LOROMAR-607077 format. One line per 3 residues: their letters; for each residue y, x, z of N, C-alpha, C. Coordinates in steps of 0.2 Angstrom, whole numbers, always signed. Layout:
BEGIN
A> Y:X:Z:Y:X:Z:Y:X:Z | ...
***
This chain:
BEGIN
XXX> -3:+2:+33:-4:+9:+33:+0:+11:+40 | -4:+12:+44:-2:+13:+52:+4:+18:+52 | +8:+17:+56:+15:+21:+57:+19:+20:+51
XXX> +19:+17:+45:+22:+17:+40:+25:+9:+40 | +22:+5:+44:+24:-3:+42:+24:-5:+35 | +19:-2:+33:+19:-2:+25:+26:-3:+20
XXX> +30:+1:+24:+36:+2:+20:+39:-4:+16 | +40:-9:+20:+42:-15:+17:+49:-15:+13 | +49:-18:+6:+55:-17:+3:+59:-23:+2
XXX> +62:-25:+8:+67:-30:+8:+74:-28:+6 | +76:-28:-1:+81:-25:-3:+85:-28:-9 | +91:-28:-10:+95:-29:-15:+93:-25:-21
XXX> +95:-28:-27:+95:-24:-33:+98:-17:-32 | +94:-12:-35:+87:-13:-39:+82:-13:-35 | +75:-15:-37:+69:-16:-34:+68:-24:-31
XXX> +72:-28:-32:+72:-35:-29:+65:-38:-30 | +61:-35:-35:+55:-38:-37:+49:-36:-32 | +52:-32:-28:+47:-30:-22:+49:-33:-14
XXX> +53:-38:-15:+56:-41:-8:+49:-44:-5 | +50:-44:+1:+45:-47:+6:+47:-47:+12 | +44:-51:+17:+47:-53:+24:+45:-46:+28
XXX> +49:-44:+31:+49:-38:+35:+44:-39:+41 | +39:-36:+42:+35:-35:+47:+35:-31:+53 | +40:-26:+53:+41:-22:+58:+44:-25:+64
XXX> +41:-26:+70:+42:-29:+75:+44:-25:+81 | +45:-19:+81:+47:-14:+86:+54:-12:+85 | +60:-14:+90:+67:-13:+89:+67:-5:+89
XXX> +72:-3:+83:+74:+4:+83:+68:+9:+79 | +63:+4:+76:+58:+8:+71:+59:+7:+64 | +58:+11:+60:+59:+8:+53:+55:+13:+49
XXX> +59:+15:+42:+56:+20:+37:+61:+22:+32 | +61:+28:+30:+65:+32:+25:+61:+34:+20 | +63:+32:+14:+60:+34:+7:+66:+40:+3
XXX> +63:+44:+0:+66:+49:-4:+63:+50:-11 | +66:+49:-16:+62:+49:-22:+66:+53:-28 | +64:+54:-34:+66:+57:-40:+64:+52:-45
XXX> +69:+50:-49:+68:+46:-54:+70:+49:-61 | +66:+46:-66:+67:+49:-73:+64:+46:-79 | +65:+46:-85:+62:+45:-90:+65:+50:-96
XXX> +59:+52:-99:+60:+57:-107:+54:+56:-111 | +52:+59:-115:+48:+59:-119:+43:+60:-117 | +41:+64:-113:+35:+67:-108:+33:+60:-105
XXX> +37:+58:-100:+36:+53:-95:+34:+45:-100 | +37:+44:-105:+35:+38:-109:+29:+38:-112 | +24:+37:-108:+17:+37:-110:+16:+30:-115
XXX> +20:+25:-113:+17:+19:-117:+23:+17:-122 | +27:+21:-124:+33:+20:-129:+37:+16:-128 | +39:+15:-122:+45:+9:-119:+51:+11:-123
XXX> +53:+15:-122:+59:+19:-124:+59:+20:-132 | +64:+18:-136:+64:+18:-143:+68:+24:-144 | +65:+28:-150:+70:+34:-152:+76:+33:-155
XXX> +81:+38:-153:+88:+37:-156:+89:+42:-161 | +92:+40:-167:+92:+45:-173:+97:+50:-171 | +101:+49:-165:+107:+54:-164:+105:+60:-161
XXX> +98:+60:-158:+97:+66:-154:+90:+64:-150 | +85:+68:-149:+79:+67:-145:+80:+66:-137 | +85:+67:-135:+86:+67:-127:+91:+61:-127
XXX> +94:+56:-131:+97:+51:-130:+93:+45:-126 | +95:+43:-122:+92:+38:-118:+87:+42:-112 | +87:+47:-111:+84:+51:-106:+87:+49:-99
XXX> +83:+48:-95:+86:+46:-88:+84:+51:-82 | +89:+53:-77:+87:+57:-73:+91:+55:-67 | +88:+55:-61:+92:+54:-54:+89:+54:-48
XXX> +91:+53:-42:+87:+52:-36:+90:+46:-33 | +86:+46:-26:+88:+40:-22:+86:+41:-16 | +89:+38:-11:+88:+37:-4:+88:+31:-1
XXX> +82:+29:+2:+83:+22:+4:+80:+22:+11 | +81:+18:+17:+79:+17:+22:+80:+10:+25 | +76:+9:+30:+78:+2:+35:+75:+3:+42
XXX> +79:-2:+46:+78:+0:+53:+78:-7:+57 | +73:-10:+61:+72:-15:+65:+77:-15:+70 | +82:-20:+70:+87:-21:+76:+83:-25:+83
XXX> +79:-30:+80:+73:-33:+86:+68:-34:+82 | +64:-39:+85:+57:-41:+82:+59:-46:+76 | +64:-48:+75:+66:-53:+69:+71:-51:+64
XXX> +75:-47:+67:+81:-43:+62:+79:-37:+60 | +81:-37:+53:+79:-30:+49:+85:-28:+45 | +88:-23:+46:+94:-20:+42:+90:-13:+37
XXX> +95:-13:+31:+92:-7:+27:+97:-6:+23 | +97:+0:+19:+102:+2:+15:+99:+7:+10 | +103:+9:+5:+100:+13:+0:+106:+17:-5
XXX> +104:+22:-7:+109:+25:-12:+106:+29:-18 | +108:+28:-24:+105:+30:-29:+110:+33:-33 | +108:+39:-36:+113:+42:-41:+109:+44:-48
XXX> +111:+41:-53:+107:+42:-58:+112:+43:-65 | +109:+46:-70:+112:+46:-76:+108:+45:-83 | +110:+42:-88:+107:+41:-94:+111:+44:-99
XXX> +107:+47:-102:+110:+53:-108:+112:+49:-114 | +119:+49:-116:+122:+46:-120:+126:+51:-126 | +127:+49:-131:+131:+54:-135:+138:+56:-133
XXX> +141:+52:-129:+148:+51:-126:+148:+52:-118 | +144:+49:-114:+147:+49:-107:+145:+56:-103 | +149:+58:-99:+147:+62:-95:+145:+62:-88
XXX> +148:+56:-85:+147:+54:-77:+140:+52:-76 | +140:+51:-68:+133:+48:-66:+135:+42:-62 | +131:+37:-64:+132:+31:-60:+130:+32:-52
XXX> +134:+29:-48:+131:+29:-41:+131:+21:-39 | +124:+20:-35:+123:+13:-34:+121:+13:-26 | +124:+9:-23:+124:+9:-16:+123:+1:-13
XXX> +119:+1:-8:+116:-6:-6:+116:-6:+2 | +118:-13:+5:+116:-14:+13:+114:-21:+13 | +110:-22:+17:+108:-28:+19:+105:-30:+26
XXX> +104:-36:+28:+101:-37:+34:+96:-44:+33 | +91:-45:+36:+86:-50:+36:+84:-53:+41 | +84:-59:+43:+82:-63:+48:+74:-66:+47
XXX> +70:-66:+51:+64:-69:+50:+64:-76:+54 | +63:-82:+50:+64:-88:+54:+58:-91:+55 | +52:-89:+52:+45:-92:+53:+40:-86:+53
XXX> +35:-88:+56:+29:-83:+56:+23:-86:+51 | +19:-82:+48:+13:-84:+44:+9:-87:+48 | +7:-94:+47:+1:-97:+51:-2:-101:+46
XXX> -9:-99:+45:-13:-103:+41:-10:-104:+33 | -8:-110:+31:-6:-110:+24:+2:-109:+24 | +5:-109:+29:+12:-109:+30:+15:-101:+29
XXX> +19:-100:+26:+20:-93:+25:+26:-91:+30 | +28:-85:+32:+32:-82:+36:+38:-82:+30 | +45:-84:+33:+50:-85:+29:+56:-81:+32
XXX> +59:-78:+28:+65:-75:+30:+72:-76:+26 | +77:-75:+28:+84:-76:+25:+87:-70:+25 | +91:-69:+20:+93:-62:+19:+100:-62:+15
XXX> +105:-58:+18:+111:-57:+14:+112:-49:+14 | +115:-49:+8:+115:-40:+7:+121:-39:+1 | +124:-34:+1:+129:-33:-4:+127:-26:-8
XXX> +129:-25:-13:+127:-19:-18:+132:-18:-23 | +132:-13:-25:+137:-11:-31:+136:-5:-35 | +140:-4:-40:+139:+3:-45:+146:+6:-46
XXX> +147:+11:-48:+153:+15:-50:+152:+21:-52 | +157:+23:-58:+157:+30:-60:+164:+31:-62 | +164:+38:-64:+172:+40:-66:+174:+37:-73
XXX> +170:+36:-78:+172:+34:-83:+165:+32:-88 | +167:+27:-93:+162:+26:-97:+166:+26:-106 | +162:+29:-110:+165:+29:-116:+161:+26:-121
XXX> +165:+23:-126:+161:+19:-133:+164:+24:-138 | +160:+27:-142:+162:+32:-146:+163:+31:-153 | +162:+24:-155:+162:+23:-162:+167:+18:-163
XXX> +169:+17:-169:+174:+12:-172:+173:+5:-172 | +177:+2:-169:+177:-6:-168:+184:-9:-167 | +184:-16:-168:+190:-19:-167:+191:-20:-160
XXX> +197:-22:-157:+198:-24:-150:+201:-29:-149 | +197:-33:-144:+200:-39:-142:+200:-44:-147 | +196:-45:-152:+196:-50:-157:+202:-49:-163
XXX> +206:-43:-163:+211:-43:-168:+210:-38:-173 | +213:-36:-178:+212:-32:-183:+213:-25:-182 | +215:-24:-176:+217:-15:-173:+209:-13:-172
XXX> +209:-6:-175:+203:-4:-176:+204:+4:-172 | +199:+5:-168:+200:+10:-163:+195:+14:-164 | +195:+20:-165:+188:+25:-166:+185:+25:-158
XXX> +188:+25:-153:+184:+26:-147:+188:+22:-141 | +185:+20:-136:+187:+17:-131:+184:+21:-124 | +188:+23:-119:+187:+24:-113:+190:+20:-108
XXX> +185:+19:-103:+186:+14:-97:+186:+19:-91 | +191:+19:-87:+191:+23:-82:+189:+19:-76 | +186:+23:-71:+184:+20:-65:+181:+12:-65
XXX> +176:+11:-69:+174:+4:-69:+169:+4:-62 | +168:-1:-60:+163:-3:-53:+162:-10:-53 | +156:-12:-50:+156:-19:-48:+153:-19:-41
XXX> +154:-26:-38:+152:-28:-32:+149:-34:-32 | +142:-35:-29:+138:-40:-29:+137:-42:-21 | +137:-50:-20:+135:-52:-14:+130:-57:-15
XXX> +125:-56:-12:+118:-60:-13:+114:-62:-7 | +112:-69:-8:+108:-72:-3:+100:-73:-5 | +96:-72:-1:+88:-73:-3:+84:-76:+3
XXX> +81:-81:-1:+76:-84:+3:+68:-81:+1 | +64:-78:+7:+58:-75:+6:+53:-78:+9 | +47:-78:+5:+41:-80:+9:+36:-76:+7
XXX> +31:-74:+13:+25:-70:+13:+20:-73:+16 | +14:-72:+12:+7:-74:+15:+2:-69:+16 | -2:-68:+22:-7:-63:+22:-13:-67:+19
XXX> -15:-65:+13:-22:-69:+11:-28:-67:+15 | -28:-59:+16:-33:-57:+19:-30:-50:+23 | -35:-47:+28:-32:-43:+31:-28:-36:+26
XXX> -31:-36:+20:-28:-30:+16:-24:-33:+10 | -23:-40:+9:-20:-43:+3:-14:-48:+5 | -9:-47:+3:-3:-52:+5:+0:-53:-2
XXX> +5:-59:-2:+9:-61:-9:+15:-64:-5 | +20:-61:-9:+27:-64:-7:+30:-67:-14 | +35:-71:-12:+40:-76:-17:+46:-75:-14
XXX> +51:-76:-20:+58:-75:-17:+62:-79:-22 | +68:-82:-20:+72:-84:-24:+79:-82:-23 | +84:-81:-25:+90:-77:-25:+96:-81:-29
XXX> +102:-80:-25:+108:-82:-28:+114:-77:-27 | +118:-76:-32:+123:-70:-30:+129:-72:-34 | +134:-68:-32:+141:-67:-36:+142:-61:-36
XXX> +146:-59:-41:+148:-53:-45:+155:-51:-46 | +158:-46:-46:+165:-46:-48:+165:-38:-51 | +168:-38:-57:+168:-31:-61:+174:-29:-62
XXX> +176:-23:-59:+183:-21:-60:+183:-15:-65 | +189:-14:-68:+190:-7:-72:+196:-4:-70 | +197:+2:-71:+204:+6:-71:+208:+6:-77
XXX> +210:+11:-80:+214:+11:-86:+210:+11:-92 | +212:+9:-97:+208:+8:-103:+212:+12:-108 | +209:+17:-111:+212:+21:-115:+208:+22:-122
XXX> +212:+23:-127:+209:+22:-135:+212:+27:-141 | +207:+29:-143:+210:+33:-148:+211:+29:-155 | +217:+28:-159:+219:+23:-164:+222:+29:-169
XXX> +219:+29:-175:+222:+34:-181:+223:+40:-178 | +218:+44:-174:+218:+50:-171:+224:+51:-165 | +227:+45:-163:+233:+45:-159:+229:+42:-152
XXX> +231:+45:-145:+227:+43:-140:+233:+38:-136 | +231:+32:-133:+234:+27:-131:+231:+24:-126 | +235:+21:-121:+234:+17:-114:+235:+10:-117
XXX> +229:+5:-116:+230:-2:-117:+230:-6:-111 | +236:-10:-111:+235:-14:-106:+237:-23:-109 | +236:-26:-103:+237:-34:-106:+244:-35:-103
XXX> +249:-39:-105:+255:-40:-103:+256:-48:-105 | +262:-50:-103:+265:-56:-105:+272:-55:-109 | +272:-60:-113:+279:-62:-118:+280:-68:-118
XXX> +288:-69:-119:+288:-76:-120:+287:-79:-126 | +285:-86:-126:+283:-90:-132:+291:-92:-135 | +293:-89:-140:+299:-91:-142:+300:-98:-146
XXX> +293:-101:-148:+293:-107:-151:+292:-113:-146 | +287:-112:-143:+285:-118:-139:+288:-117:-131 | +290:-112:-130:+293:-111:-123:+286:-108:-118
XXX> +287:-106:-113:+282:-103:-109:+281:-95:-110 | +275:-94:-109:+272:-86:-109:+266:-87:-114 | +264:-81:-118:+259:-79:-121:+257:-72:-119
XXX> +249:-71:-119:+248:-63:-118:+248:-60:-124 | +248:-53:-122:+249:-48:-127:+246:-42:-126 | +245:-37:-130:+242:-30:-130:+249:-25:-130
XXX> +249:-22:-125:+255:-16:-124:+250:-10:-125 | +252:-6:-130:+250:+1:-132:+256:+6:-131 | +254:+11:-126:+258:+16:-124:+254:+23:-126
XXX> +258:+28:-129:+255:+35:-130:+253:+38:-123 | +246:+40:-123:+244:+43:-118:+242:+51:-118 | +245:+54:-113:+242:+61:-113:+251:+65:-116
XXX> +247:+71:-119:+252:+76:-122:+255:+72:-128 | +261:+72:-129:+265:+69:-136:+261:+73:-142 | +260:+69:-148:+257:+71:-154:+262:+70:-159
XXX> +265:+74:-163:+271:+74:-166:+270:+71:-172 | +262:+70:-174:+260:+66:-180:+258:+59:-179 | +259:+57:-172:+258:+50:-171:+266:+47:-169
XXX> +268:+43:-174:+275:+39:-174:+276:+34:-171 | +270:+30:-168:+270:+25:-163:+270:+28:-156 | +275:+28:-152:+273:+30:-144:+273:+24:-140
XXX> +275:+17:-142:+275:+12:-137:+276:+5:-142 | +271:+0:-141:+272:-6:-145:+269:-12:-141 | +272:-17:-141:+269:-23:-138:+268:-29:-144
XXX> +261:-30:-145:+259:-35:-150:+256:-42:-146 | +261:-47:-147:+258:-53:-145:+251:-55:-148 | +246:-58:-143:+240:-60:-146:+241:-65:-153
XXX> +245:-68:-153:+247:-75:-157:+248:-71:-164 | +252:-66:-164:+255:-63:-169:+248:-59:-173 | +244:-57:-168:+237:-55:-172:+232:-59:-174
XXX> +232:-65:-174:+226:-70:-176:+222:-70:-170 | +223:-68:-164:+218:-67:-160:+219:-72:-154 | +214:-74:-151:+215:-78:-144:+218:-76:-138
XXX> +220:-79:-134:+225:-77:-127:+219:-72:-124 | +222:-67:-122:+218:-61:-119:+218:-62:-111 | +211:-63:-108:+211:-64:-101:+213:-58:-97
XXX> +215:-59:-90:+216:-54:-86:+212:-48:-86 | +207:-49:-87:+201:-43:-87:+200:-40:-93 | +204:-42:-99:+203:-39:-105:+196:-40:-108
XXX> +191:-44:-106:+184:-44:-108:+180:-38:-105 | +184:-34:-100:+181:-29:-97:+179:-29:-90 | +184:-33:-87:+183:-34:-80:+183:-42:-79
XXX> +177:-44:-75:+176:-52:-74:+173:-53:-69 | +172:-60:-67:+168:-64:-62:+162:-66:-65 | +156:-66:-62:+150:-68:-64:+146:-71:-58
XXX> +141:-76:-60:+136:-77:-54:+129:-77:-58 | +124:-76:-54:+117:-75:-56:+113:-77:-51 | +106:-79:-53:+100:-81:-49:+95:-78:-51
XXX> +90:-77:-47:+83:-73:-49:+77:-77:-45 | +72:-76:-48:+64:-78:-45:+59:-74:-46 | +55:-73:-41:+50:-67:-42:+45:-66:-37
XXX> +41:-62:-37:+36:-62:-32:+32:-56:-33 | +29:-54:-28:+25:-48:-28:+18:-48:-24 | +13:-45:-26:+7:-45:-22:+5:-38:-20
XXX> +2:-37:-15:+0:-30:-11:-6:-30:-9 | -10:-24:-11:-16:-23:-7:-15:-16:-5 | -19:-15:+2:-19:-8:+5:-26:-8:+10
XXX> -28:-2:+11:-33:+1:+15:-29:+5:+20 | -34:+10:+23:-32:+14:+28:-28:+20:+24 | -29:+21:+18:-26:+28:+15:-21:+25:+8
XXX> -23:+19:+5:-20:+17:-1:-16:+11:-1 | -10:+11:-5:-7:+4:-6:-6:+3:-13 | -7:-3:-15:-5:-5:-23:-1:-10:-22
XXX> +5:-10:-26:+9:-15:-26:+12:-18:-34 | +13:-23:-34:+14:-26:-43:+20:-32:-40 | +26:-31:-43:+31:-36:-42:+34:-38:-49
XXX> +36:-44:-50:+40:-48:-55:+47:-51:-53 | +50:-50:-57:+58:-54:-56:+60:-55:-63 | +63:-62:-63:+68:-65:-68:+74:-65:-66
XXX> +79:-64:-69:+86:-63:-68:+90:-67:-74 | +94:-72:-71:+98:-75:-77:+106:-75:-74 | +111:-72:-78:+117:-71:-78:+122:-77:-80
XXX> +127:-79:-77:+133:-83:-80:+139:-79:-80 | +142:-77:-86:+148:-73:-85:+154:-77:-88 | +154:-82:-89:+159:-87:-90:+162:-86:-97
XXX> +169:-84:-97:+172:-84:-102:+171:-76:-106 | +168:-73:-103:+166:-67:-107:+161:-67:-111 | +156:-72:-109:+149:-73:-113:+153:-77:-119
XXX> +157:-82:-118:+161:-86:-124:+163:-80:-128 | +166:-76:-127:+171:-71:-131:+165:-67:-135 | +160:-65:-132:+155:-62:-135:+152:-65:-141
XXX> +151:-73:-140:+149:-76:-145:+154:-78:-151 | +160:-76:-149:+165:-77:-154:+168:-71:-157 | +168:-65:-153:+173:-59:-155:+168:-53:-156
XXX> +162:-53:-154:+158:-47:-154:+157:-45:-160 | +159:-38:-163:+159:-36:-169:+152:-34:-172 | +148:-33:-169:+141:-31:-171:+136:-37:-170
XXX> +135:-39:-164:+130:-44:-163:+133:-49:-157 | +132:-54:-160:+137:-61:-156:+131:-64:-152 | +125:-61:-150:+120:-64:-146:+123:-61:-138
XXX> +121:-68:-134:+124:-66:-127:+117:-64:-124 | +117:-58:-120:+111:-56:-117:+113:-57:-109 | +109:-63:-107:+111:-65:-101:+104:-65:-96
XXX> +98:-63:-98:+92:-64:-94:+88:-56:-94 | +85:-56:-90:+81:-49:-89:+74:-51:-85 | +68:-47:-87:+63:-48:-84:+61:-41:-81
XXX> +59:-41:-76:+58:-34:-73:+50:-34:-70 | +48:-29:-71:+40:-28:-69:+40:-21:-66 | +38:-20:-59:+37:-14:-56:+30:-13:-53
XXX> +27:-8:-53:+20:-6:-51:+21:+0:-47 | +17:+0:-41:+17:+7:-36:+12:+8:-34 | +9:+14:-33:+3:+17:-29:+5:+21:-26
XXX> +3:+21:-18:+5:+25:-13:-2:+29:-9 | -1:+33:-6:-7:+38:-3:-4:+41:+3 | -7:+39:+8:-6:+42:+14:-7:+49:+15
XXX> -3:+55:+17:-4:+61:+17:-5:+63:+25 | -2:+58:+29:-1:+60:+36:-1:+52:+39 | -2:+52:+46:-2:+46:+50:+5:+42:+48
XXX> +10:+46:+46:+16:+43:+46:+20:+46:+39 | +17:+48:+35:+21:+51:+29:+15:+49:+23 | +18:+46:+17:+14:+43:+12:+19:+46:+6
XXX> +15:+48:+0:+18:+49:-7:+17:+43:-10 | +22:+42:-16:+21:+37:-20:+23:+39:-28 | +20:+34:-31:+22:+35:-39:+23:+27:-40
XXX> +29:+26:-44:+32:+20:-45:+35:+20:-53 | +33:+14:-56:+35:+13:-64:+39:+7:-63 | +45:+5:-67:+48:+1:-67:+49:+0:-74
XXX> +49:-7:-77:+50:-10:-84:+55:-15:-84 | +60:-14:-88:+65:-20:-90:+65:-22:-97 | +64:-28:-98:+65:-31:-105:+71:-31:-108
XXX> +77:-30:-105:+84:-28:-108:+86:-22:-103 | +88:-17:-105:+90:-11:-102:+95:-11:-98 | +94:-12:-91:+99:-11:-86:+103:-17:-85
XXX> +102:-22:-89:+106:-29:-89:+105:-31:-82 | +110:-33:-78:+110:-35:-71:+110:-30:-66 | +107:-24:-68:+107:-18:-63:+113:-13:-63
XXX> +117:-13:-68:+123:-11:-69:+128:-15:-72 | +130:-20:-68:+135:-26:-72:+141:-23:-75 | +144:-18:-72:+150:-15:-76:+149:-12:-83
XXX> +142:-11:-84:+141:-7:-92:+141:-13:-97 | +141:-19:-94:+139:-25:-99:+147:-28:-100 | +150:-29:-106:+156:-30:-108:+157:-32:-116
XXX> +163:-34:-119:+163:-36:-124:+161:-31:-130 | +163:-25:-129:+162:-19:-132:+155:-17:-132 | +151:-18:-128:+144:-13:-126:+140:-20:-126
XXX> +140:-26:-126:+134:-31:-125:+129:-30:-130 | +130:-27:-136:+126:-27:-142:+120:-22:-140 | +121:-19:-134:+117:-12:-133:+111:-15:-128
XXX> +111:-21:-126:+106:-23:-121:+101:-28:-124 | +100:-27:-130:+94:-31:-133:+88:-27:-131 | +88:-21:-131:+81:-16:-131:+78:-15:-123
XXX> +72:-14:-123:+68:-13:-117:+70:-6:-114 | +68:-5:-108:+68:+0:-104:+64:+1:-98 | +62:+7:-97:+59:+8:-91:+60:+16:-88
XXX> +57:+16:-82:+59:+24:-79:+53:+24:-73 | +51:+30:-71:+46:+31:-66:+49:+35:-59 | +47:+35:-53:+49:+38:-48:+43:+41:-44
XXX> +44:+46:-42:+40:+49:-37:+43:+52:-30 | +40:+51:-26:+44:+53:-19:+39:+52:-13 | +42:+53:-7:+38:+52:-1:+42:+46:+3
XXX> +38:+44:+8:+41:+38:+13:+38:+40:+20 | +42:+39:+25:+40:+41:+32:+42:+35:+36 | +39:+34:+42:+39:+28:+46:+40:+32:+52
X> +45:+29:+56:+46:+32:+64:+48:+26:+68
***
């Protein structure tokens, strides 16, 4: 698409399934995309989103994004994106913020059967003000039952490397494949809980082991907020061993380190006015001790959800030599698994067994 440089999508998650070797060779030229994203009962034409008995709007998705890229020289491409989005739940009010930045270097060109190859490094992450789980559950493998848990300021950071190959099969058709590896770190702020109608802050601490020497982990529970005279416990420290529970890791099964890899590819067809793209991505996660804790301690479903399949299709039409309108549809076999890593923890892992999808509409322009 003349003037648009085909809007090449060499970006980290989301939309990694559209990774391709960037072909813009004119320094300080690039593109910008702005779009609206959503899912509700009117957009869900294929019944991907399951109905929730708690309300017709539970699971609705709304948001917007801004993405752009710039050629620094004929082989070096930089890009970034920002997404703001919200999925309707019975408890949460906040909006998730996703940001990404990356740089790609083309090391070979497409010659006959040999693909154009690029190496890419990127960073991306998510954050929000708080997330809430509003149903009763035991915490940390103990017999302590809580009515709700609120996690303040959860965030995740990922650093990723990609190897991308692209072939031009015909003047109008191209194919790309990629493989990626990445590392992830999930952090959380205060952990607040309602126990017996009283509000508490929960922390991990260390206590002396009076039997064998050394130290053991414990849960420290402090009253939080305005004092409730009906709450007789204002502060208590409970060793995990006294609760018959395993030692509590530093992140309390909420913050953790992980790594992942992914494989996929994309095919693209275009003429002077239209462009069609279809991409696929498989992603596999390893969360170490968190996965082990889910298999042992998760109170609803001890299944570890560590893979996700993504399929994205897009159609765009050129409205002007440098402006195109697009419609894009994204499908995930396990809703947002790997897209928002901080959302996956010991309390929430059982929520990731369902598929999900959403659509985007917007404009892109080349300069």
